C-alpha positions as CSV (number, residue, x, y, z in Angstrom):
1,X,97.3,103.7,114.6
2,X,96.1,106.7,116.8
3,X,98.4,108.2,119.3
4,X,97.5,108.3,123.4
5,X,96.0,111.5,123.5
6,X,94.2,113.0,126.5
7,X,90.5,114.5,126.5
8,X,88.8,117.2,127.2
9,X,85.3,117.2,128.9
10,X,82.3,117.9,126.5
11,X,79.5,118.2,129.4
12,X,78.6,121.5,128.4
13,X,78.4,120.3,124.7
14,X,76.3,117.1,125.7
15,X,73.9,119.2,127.4
16,X,73.6,121.7,123.8
17,X,73.1,117.8,122.1
18,X,70.3,115.9,125.0
19,X,67.8,117.3,123.3
20,X,68.4,116.4,119.5
21,X,68.5,112.5,120.3
22,X,68.6,110.1,123.3
23,X,69.7,106.4,124.1
24,X,66.3,105.4,123.3
25,X,66.1,107.2,120.1
26,X,68.3,106.4,116.5
27,X,71.3,108.0,116.3
28,X,71.2,109.7,112.4
29,X,73.2,109.0,109.4
30,X,75.4,111.6,108.3
31,X,75.9,112.4,104.5
32,X,78.3,114.8,103.2
33,X,77.9,115.8,99.5
34,X,81.1,117.4,98.6
35,X,81.2,118.8,95.2
36,X,84.5,119.7,93.5
37,X,84.7,123.4,91.7
38,X,81.0,124.4,92.1
39,X,80.7,127.9,93.2
40,X,78.9,130.2,94.9
41,X,76.2,131.4,92.1
42,X,76.2,127.7,90.3
43,X,73.1,126.4,91.7
44,X,69.3,127.6,90.9
45,X,68.7,128.6,94.8
46,X,72.1,130.8,94.8
47,X,70.4,133.1,92.0
48,X,71.7,130.8,88.8
49,X,69.1,131.9,86.4
50,X,71.0,130.0,83.1
51,X,71.2,126.6,84.5
52,X,68.4,124.4,86.3
53,X,69.5,122.4,89.3
54,X,66.1,121.3,90.8
55,X,67.3,118.2,92.8
56,X,69.6,120.7,94.7
57,X,66.8,123.2,95.1
58,X,64.3,120.8,96.8
59,X,67.0,119.6,98.9
60,X,67.5,123.6,99.9
61,X,63.7,123.8,100.3
62,X,63.9,121.2,103.1
63,X,66.8,122.2,104.7
64,X,68.5,125.4,105.6
65,X,70.9,127.1,103.1
66,X,73.7,129.0,104.2
67,X,74.6,132.4,102.4
68,X,78.3,132.9,104.4
69,X,79.8,129.4,104.6
70,X,83.4,128.9,103.7
71,X,86.3,126.5,103.0
72,X,89.4,127.2,104.9
73,X,91.5,127.3,101.5
74,X,90.6,128.2,97.5
75,X,92.0,125.1,96.2
76,X,91.3,121.2,97.0
77,X,93.5,119.6,98.7
78,X,93.7,121.9,101.4
79,X,90.2,122.8,101.8
80,X,89.3,118.7,102.3
81,X,92.2,118.7,105.2
82,X,90.8,121.5,106.9
83,X,87.2,120.0,106.8
84,X,88.1,116.0,108.0
85,X,91.0,117.1,110.2
86,X,89.4,120.7,112.2
87,X,92.5,122.0,111.6
88,X,93.5,125.1,109.3
89,X,95.7,123.9,106.6
90,X,98.3,126.3,106.1
91,X,99.7,125.1,109.7
92,X,101.2,123.0,107.7
93,X,103.5,123.1,104.7
94,X,102.5,120.1,103.1
95,X,98.7,120.6,102.4
96,X,99.2,122.5,98.9
97,X,97.6,120.6,95.6
98,X,98.7,117.5,95.6
99,X,99.5,115.0,92.6
100,X,99.1,111.7,92.1
101,X,101.9,110.3,93.8
102,X,101.6,112.2,97.2
103,X,101.9,110.3,100.6
104,X,98.8,110.6,102.9
105,X,98.9,114.1,104.2
106,X,96.7,113.0,107.2
107,X,99.2,111.1,109.1
108,X,97.6,107.6,110.6
109,X,97.8,108.7,114.4
110,X,96.0,112.2,113.3
111,X,92.3,112.4,114.6
112,X,89.7,112.9,111.8
113,X,86.3,113.1,111.6
114,X,85.9,110.0,110.5
115,X,87.5,108.5,113.8
116,X,84.6,110.7,115.6
117,X,82.0,109.2,113.9
118,X,83.3,105.3,114.6
119,X,84.0,106.9,118.0
120,X,80.1,107.3,118.4
121,X,79.7,103.7,117.1
122,X,78.9,104.4,113.4
123,X,80.2,102.4,110.2
124,X,82.0,104.8,108.4
125,X,82.6,105.3,104.6
126,X,84.3,107.2,101.9
127,X,83.7,107.7,98.2
128,X,84.8,109.5,95.6
129,X,88.0,112.0,94.8
130,X,90.3,112.0,97.6
131,X,93.4,114.5,97.0
132,X,95.2,114.1,99.9
133,X,97.3,111.4,99.1
134,X,98.0,107.6,99.8
135,X,100.8,105.4,100.7
136,X,104.0,106.3,103.6
137,X,106.3,108.2,100.7
138,X,106.3,109.9,97.9
139,X,106.3,107.9,94.8
140,X,106.4,104.5,96.6
141,X,102.9,103.7,96.4
142,X,102.0,100.0,95.2
143,X,99.8,100.4,92.9
144,X,99.7,96.4,91.7
145,X,99.0,95.7,95.0
146,X,98.5,96.8,98.5
147,X,98.4,100.5,98.9
148,X,99.1,101.5,103.1
149,X,98.7,103.6,105.0
150,X,95.6,104.5,103.2
151,X,92.0,105.8,104.6
152,X,91.2,102.4,107.2
153,X,94.3,104.2,108.7
154,X,92.4,107.4,109.3
155,X,88.6,106.2,110.7
156,X,87.1,105.0,107.1
157,X,85.3,101.4,107.2
158,X,85.0,101.4,103.3
159,X,86.3,103.3,100.9
160,X,86.3,103.8,97.1
161,X,88.3,106.7,95.9
162,X,89.9,108.7,92.9
163,X,93.3,108.9,94.2
164,X,94.3,112.5,93.5
165,X,91.8,114.5,90.7
166,X,90.3,113.2,87.0
167,X,92.9,115.2,85.3
168,X,96.0,113.7,87.4
169,X,97.1,110.6,87.1
170,X,96.6,107.6,87.7
171,X,93.5,107.1,86.4
172,X,92.3,104.5,88.4
173,X,89.9,104.1,91.4
174,X,91.0,102.4,94.2
175,X,88.7,100.2,96.3
176,X,89.9,99.3,100.3
177,X,93.6,99.1,99.6
178,X,93.7,97.9,96.1
179,X,93.4,99.1,92.6
180,X,89.9,98.0,91.2
181,X,90.7,95.3,88.4
182,X,94.1,95.9,88.5
183,X,96.3,93.3,86.1
184,X,99.1,91.9,87.5
185,X,100.6,90.9,83.9
186,X,100.0,94.5,82.8
187,X,101.9,96.6,86.2
188,X,100.7,100.1,86.5
189,X,103.9,102.6,86.5
190,X,103.0,106.1,87.6
191,X,106.1,109.0,87.6
192,X,105.6,112.7,87.9
193,X,109.0,113.3,86.9
194,X,109.5,111.9,83.7
195,X,107.5,109.9,80.9
196,X,108.1,106.1,80.4
197,X,109.8,104.6,77.8
198,X,107.4,104.1,74.2
199,X,104.6,106.4,76.2
200,X,102.3,108.2,73.7
201,X,102.0,111.9,75.2
202,X,99.3,114.5,74.8
203,X,101.9,117.0,73.6
204,X,103.2,115.0,71.1
205,X,100.3,113.6,69.7
206,X,97.3,115.6,69.8
207,X,95.5,113.8,66.7
208,X,94.9,111.2,69.5
209,X,93.4,114.0,71.8
210,X,89.2,114.0,72.3
211,X,89.9,117.0,74.6
212,X,92.4,119.1,74.0
213,X,95.2,121.2,76.8
214,X,95.0,125.2,77.5
215,X,97.3,125.2,79.7
216,X,99.8,122.3,80.7
217,X,97.3,119.1,81.0
218,X,100.0,117.8,77.6
219,X,101.7,114.4,79.4
220,X,99.6,110.7,79.6
221,X,96.9,110.2,77.4
222,X,94.5,108.1,79.0
223,X,90.3,107.6,77.6
224,X,91.5,110.3,74.7
225,X,92.1,112.9,77.5
226,X,96.0,114.1,78.2
227,X,96.6,114.3,82.1
228,X,98.9,115.9,84.5
229,X,102.2,112.5,85.3
230,X,103.1,110.0,83.4
231,X,101.3,106.7,83.4
232,X,101.7,103.3,82.1
233,X,100.2,100.1,82.1
234,X,96.9,98.4,83.6
235,X,94.6,98.9,80.8
236,X,92.1,96.8,82.5
237,X,91.7,99.4,85.7
238,X,91.7,102.7,83.6
239,X,88.1,104.7,84.0
240,X,86.1,105.9,81.3
241,X,85.5,109.8,82.5
242,X,82.0,109.5,80.7
243,X,80.9,106.4,83.4
244,X,82.6,108.3,86.7
245,X,79.8,110.3,88.1
246,X,78.0,106.9,87.8
247,X,80.6,104.4,89.3
248,X,80.8,106.6,92.1
249,X,77.2,107.1,92.8
250,X,76.5,104.0,92.8
251,X,79.1,102.7,95.2
252,X,77.4,105.7,97.5
253,X,74.2,103.9,97.1
254,X,75.5,100.7,97.7
255,X,77.4,101.4,101.0
256,X,74.2,103.6,102.1
257,X,72.1,100.2,101.4
258,X,74.3,98.2,103.3
259,X,74.5,99.6,106.1
260,X,70.6,101.2,106.3
261,X,69.9,99.5,109.7
262,X,73.1,101.3,111.7
263,X,74.2,104.7,111.6
264,X,76.4,105.6,108.8
265,X,78.5,108.5,108.3
266,X,79.0,108.9,104.5
267,X,82.0,111.1,103.1
268,X,81.0,111.3,99.2
269,X,83.3,113.5,97.1
270,X,81.8,114.0,93.3
271,X,84.2,114.5,90.4
272,X,81.6,117.1,89.1
273,X,82.4,119.5,87.9
274,X,86.3,119.1,88.3
275,X,88.0,119.4,85.1
276,X,88.4,117.5,82.4
277,X,84.8,118.2,82.4
278,X,83.4,114.9,80.6
279,X,79.7,114.3,81.2
280,X,78.0,111.1,80.3
281,X,75.6,111.2,77.4
282,X,72.4,111.9,79.4
283,X,73.7,115.3,79.9
284,X,76.2,116.4,77.3
285,X,75.2,119.3,75.7
286,X,71.9,119.8,77.7
287,X,72.2,122.9,79.6
288,X,73.4,125.3,76.5
289,X,76.2,126.0,78.6
290,X,78.8,123.5,77.0
291,X,80.7,120.7,79.3
292,X,80.7,122.7,82.5
293,X,77.4,123.3,82.6
294,X,76.6,119.9,81.5
295,X,78.7,118.8,84.5
296,X,76.1,121.0,87.0
297,X,73.6,119.1,85.7
298,X,75.1,116.0,86.3
299,X,76.0,116.5,89.9
300,X,72.0,117.7,90.7
301,X,71.4,114.1,89.0
302,X,74.0,112.1,91.5
303,X,72.0,114.3,94.7
304,X,68.2,113.4,93.1
305,X,70.0,109.4,93.1
306,X,71.4,110.1,96.6
307,X,67.9,111.3,97.9
308,X,65.8,108.9,95.7
309,X,67.9,106.1,97.9
310,X,67.2,107.5,101.3
311,X,63.3,107.7,100.3
312,X,63.0,104.1,99.0
313,X,65.2,102.3,102.1
314,X,62.7,104.9,104.1
315,X,65.5,106.5,106.2
316,X,65.7,110.3,104.7
317,X,63.8,111.0,107.8
318,X,66.8,110.1,110.3
319,X,69.5,111.1,107.6
320,X,71.5,114.7,107.7
321,X,72.9,115.6,104.6
322,X,75.4,118.5,104.3
323,X,75.9,119.8,100.8
324,X,79.0,121.9,99.9
325,X,81.3,122.3,97.5
326,X,85.3,122.5,98.1
327,X,86.2,125.8,97.2
328,X,85.0,128.3,94.7
329,X,84.4,128.1,91.2
330,X,86.9,128.2,87.9
331,X,86.0,128.7,83.9
332,X,89.5,127.0,82.0
333,X,91.3,125.2,84.2
334,X,93.8,123.5,81.8
335,X,91.5,122.1,78.7
336,X,90.0,123.8,75.5
337,X,86.1,122.6,76.8
338,X,84.7,126.2,75.5
339,X,83.9,127.2,79.3
340,X,84.4,130.8,78.6
341,X,83.2,131.3,75.6
342,X,79.6,129.7,76.5
343,X,79.3,131.3,79.7
344,X,76.9,133.9,78.7
345,X,75.4,136.0,81.4
346,X,75.7,132.9,84.3
347,X,77.6,134.7,87.1
348,X,79.6,131.0,88.6
349,X,80.9,133.1,91.9
350,X,77.7,135.5,92.3
351,X,78.8,138.5,93.6
352,X,81.7,138.0,94.7
353,X,85.3,138.4,93.2
354,X,88.1,135.6,92.3
355,X,87.3,132.5,92.6
356,X,89.2,129.0,92.9
357,X,92.6,130.1,93.7
358,X,92.2,133.1,94.9
359,X,92.0,135.0,98.6
360,X,88.7,136.9,97.4
361,X,85.7,135.8,98.7
362,X,84.3,133.5,95.2
363,X,87.0,131.3,96.3
364,X,86.2,130.6,99.6
365,X,82.6,131.3,99.8
366,X,80.9,127.8,98.8
367,X,77.3,126.9,98.8
368,X,76.0,125.0,102.2
369,X,72.8,123.4,102.6
370,X,72.0,121.2,105.1
371,X,68.9,118.8,105.3
372,X,67.7,116.8,108.4
373,X,63.8,116.2,107.4
374,X,61.1,116.8,110.5
375,X,63.9,117.7,112.8
376,X,65.4,121.4,111.6
377,X,63.1,123.8,109.7
378,X,62.6,123.5,106.5
379,X,63.1,126.6,103.7
380,X,65.7,127.9,106.2
381,X,67.9,130.8,104.8
382,X,70.7,131.8,107.8
383,X,73.4,134.6,107.3
384,X,75.7,132.8,110.3
385,X,79.2,132.9,109.5
386,X,79.9,129.3,109.3
387,X,83.2,126.9,108.2
388,X,83.3,124.0,106.9
389,X,86.3,123.0,109.4
390,X,83.3,124.0,112.3
391,X,81.5,120.3,110.9
392,X,83.8,118.2,113.3
393,X,83.5,119.8,116.9
394,X,79.6,120.6,116.0
395,X,79.0,116.9,115.0
396,X,81.0,115.2,118.2
397,X,79.0,117.9,120.5
398,X,75.6,116.2,118.5
399,X,77.0,112.4,118.7
400,X,78.3,113.3,122.1
401,X,82.0,112.2,121.8
402,X,85.0,113.7,123.5
403,X,87.8,114.6,120.8
404,X,90.9,114.4,122.0
405,X,92.6,117.6,122.8
406,X,95.5,117.8,120.4
407,X,92.8,117.1,117.7
408,X,90.5,119.9,116.0
409,X,92.4,122.0,117.7
410,X,90.6,125.3,114.8
411,X,87.4,123.8,114.2
412,X,84.7,125.1,117.0
413,X,81.3,124.0,118.0
414,X,78.6,126.1,115.8
415,X,75.9,123.2,115.9
416,X,73.4,125.8,117.3
417,X,74.0,127.8,114.1
418,X,74.3,124.6,111.7
419,X,71.0,123.4,112.7
420,X,68.7,126.9,112.2
421,X,68.9,127.9,115.8
422,X,70.8,131.2,116.1
423,X,72.1,133.2,113.3
424,X,75.3,133.8,115.6
425,X,77.7,131.8,113.9
426,X,81.8,132.5,114.5
427,X,83.4,135.3,115.8
428,X,86.1,135.3,112.5
429,X,87.5,132.7,110.4
430,X,90.8,132.4,108.6
431,X,90.6,131.9,104.8
432,X,93.8,130.7,102.7
433,X,94.7,131.1,98.4
434,X,97.0,128.7,96.8
435,X,100.2,131.2,97.6
436,X,99.1,130.8,101.3
437,X,97.8,134.5,101.4
438,X,95.8,134.4,104.1
439,X,92.5,136.5,105.0
440,X,90.6,137.4,108.1
441,X,87.1,137.4,107.6
442,X,84.2,138.7,110.8
443,X,80.7,139.3,110.3
444,X,81.4,142.3,108.5
445,X,84.7,143.1,107.6
446,X,87.7,141.3,105.6
447,X,91.5,141.7,106.2
448,X,94.3,140.3,104.0
449,X,97.3,140.2,104.5
450,X,100.1,141.3,102.0
451,X,101.1,138.3,100.0
452,X,104.0,137.1,97.8
453,X,102.6,135.7,94.8
454,X,101.3,137.3,90.9
455,X,98.1,139.0,91.0
456,X,96.3,137.0,88.9
457,X,96.2,133.5,87.5
458,X,97.0,133.6,84.3
459,X,96.3,130.7,83.1
460,X,93.1,130.8,84.4
461,X,92.2,134.6,84.3
462,X,91.4,134.2,88.3
463,X,92.1,137.3,90.7
464,X,94.5,135.9,93.4
465,X,94.0,139.1,95.8
466,X,98.1,138.9,96.1
467,X,99.2,142.3,96.7
468,X,102.1,143.5,98.7
469,X,99.9,146.3,100.9
470,X,97.4,145.5,103.5
471,X,93.6,144.9,102.3
472,X,90.8,145.7,104.2
473,X,87.0,145.0,102.5
474,X,83.7,146.1,104.1
475,X,81.7,142.9,103.2
476,X,78.5,144.3,104.5
477,X,78.1,147.5,102.2
478,X,80.8,145.8,98.9
479,X,80.7,142.2,98.7
480,X,82.7,142.4,96.0
481,X,85.8,143.9,97.7
482,X,86.3,146.4,95.0
483,X,87.3,149.1,97.8
484,X,90.1,148.4,99.8
485,X,90.0,150.3,102.7
486,X,92.9,149.7,104.8
487,X,93.6,153.3,104.7
488,X,94.2,156.0,108.1
489,X,90.1,156.1,108.5
490,X,90.0,152.5,109.6
491,X,93.3,152.1,111.1
492,X,91.4,150.7,113.7
493,X,89.8,147.8,112.3
494,X,92.9,147.0,110.3
495,X,95.0,146.5,113.8
496,X,92.3,144.6,115.3
497,X,92.0,142.1,112.2
498,X,95.8,142.3,111.8
499,X,96.3,141.6,115.2
500,X,94.0,138.4,115.1
501,X,96.0,136.9,112.4
502,X,99.2,137.5,114.6
503,X,97.8,135.8,117.4
504,X,96.3,132.7,115.5
505,X,100.0,132.3,113.0
506,X,101.4,132.3,116.6
507,X,99.4,129.6,117.9
508,X,101.2,126.3,119.1
509,X,100.3,124.2,116.9
510,X,101.2,126.1,114.0
511,X,104.6,124.0,114.9
512,X,102.7,120.7,116.0
513,X,104.3,117.8,113.8
514,X,102.6,114.3,114.3
515,X,104.3,110.8,114.2
516,X,105.4,109.8,110.8
517,X,105.9,105.8,111.6
518,X,102.9,104.4,109.2
519,X,101.5,101.1,110.0
520,X,102.9,98.6,107.8
521,X,100.0,96.2,107.7
522,X,97.9,96.1,105.1
523,X,94.2,95.9,105.6
524,X,92.2,93.2,104.0
525,X,88.7,93.0,103.2
């Protein structure tokens, strides 16, 4: 149920895209492959020496590698919100890390990138990790019946998802409004408030665990692994962690195969390499870096399977693949899986400081590859400043879609940069950490506003970048953000970036609120 929003002319954007495809040329399919917690330095093409990712490297060789791509945020929920809506998540107060019983964060009357593709005549699908809430009210989802509102209300025709994250309950797949394999005689109950009577918890029964917590993650036990939150029932619907990657990859390939004769958009979000890292036996012990390294191998194999499917169906040449990650890397994120002990010389964040949760560059600077065979040059490398938030307006320009005026207000048309036609990208972008501390990044400089919160996340041992004073870094000469230059000698640069941030924070859309009236009809398939 979309609001009646006014439209703006995109005639200029159409001129930019008129040489890409015309009425008599088939529209390209578009696949987003969104990794989870894979850092700038975790892949071979980004310089990793101790881990092998030949399939991701092949994709990079056949497309453009972006060395200055950014997620909007250094955590999952807000990052995904920004990518799907074209709006900075910090403009709203309800886009923080979502629990498994969170309501829909993207409201049904909000325009999404899936809506944009549907408007262009595409069939749309979503597979894998969601982490943006389901239902209309916190903790009121009908896990035993029809769940609404859901992804079909924000533009997706077909979907199978993990409701939140693999370390949070409910540990079930939801497909087109219903939990897969739900048994009415064993109803699912979910709570983030208190355990259910008789529920066995990880904190009380370590003897039942095959993976032990290091911080938190000591509540419901599912598949021998303690999770965040409490859950009871639904035994026939519970997933087996080793099978998650294969399950969602096969579902993604099914969607591709079913829609091979028509243009499609697939939002495919892997569980790798988020915790709990429990890779299939095909990869377990193969990396020499523990389960985190093994999960990277699993991700690489997933990429191979998607590329193989496109090749086998004969649609690889006219399919755009965008591969990126939701945020930066983290090692110990709540489980004792030896990610720190077995790291060796590997540097998940590359040359950058921080990581997941952080405002420093390793938190939001992420790998990105775009491949469109025979349409963009192979083995390209681009240093253009781009943000995932720009995918929406850039692809709208390509497909000649008019986006509603009130939608995607922070997205910019960077199509020429994304297709490798120019090295000029954004003038600047805004980044966000877990404490909602913001930064402004341009081609050479980064300003971080004074922010509340700890300097270090003790649980993950990550520098968060929070400081009571201004921070200014010369990213061109100091990419590791070691020297704070927010002093009298750089007063003009600091003031310029402060002015940008102040203007962005006072933008009228910061107070824009979408309607809270959800549809009551559950879509059946």
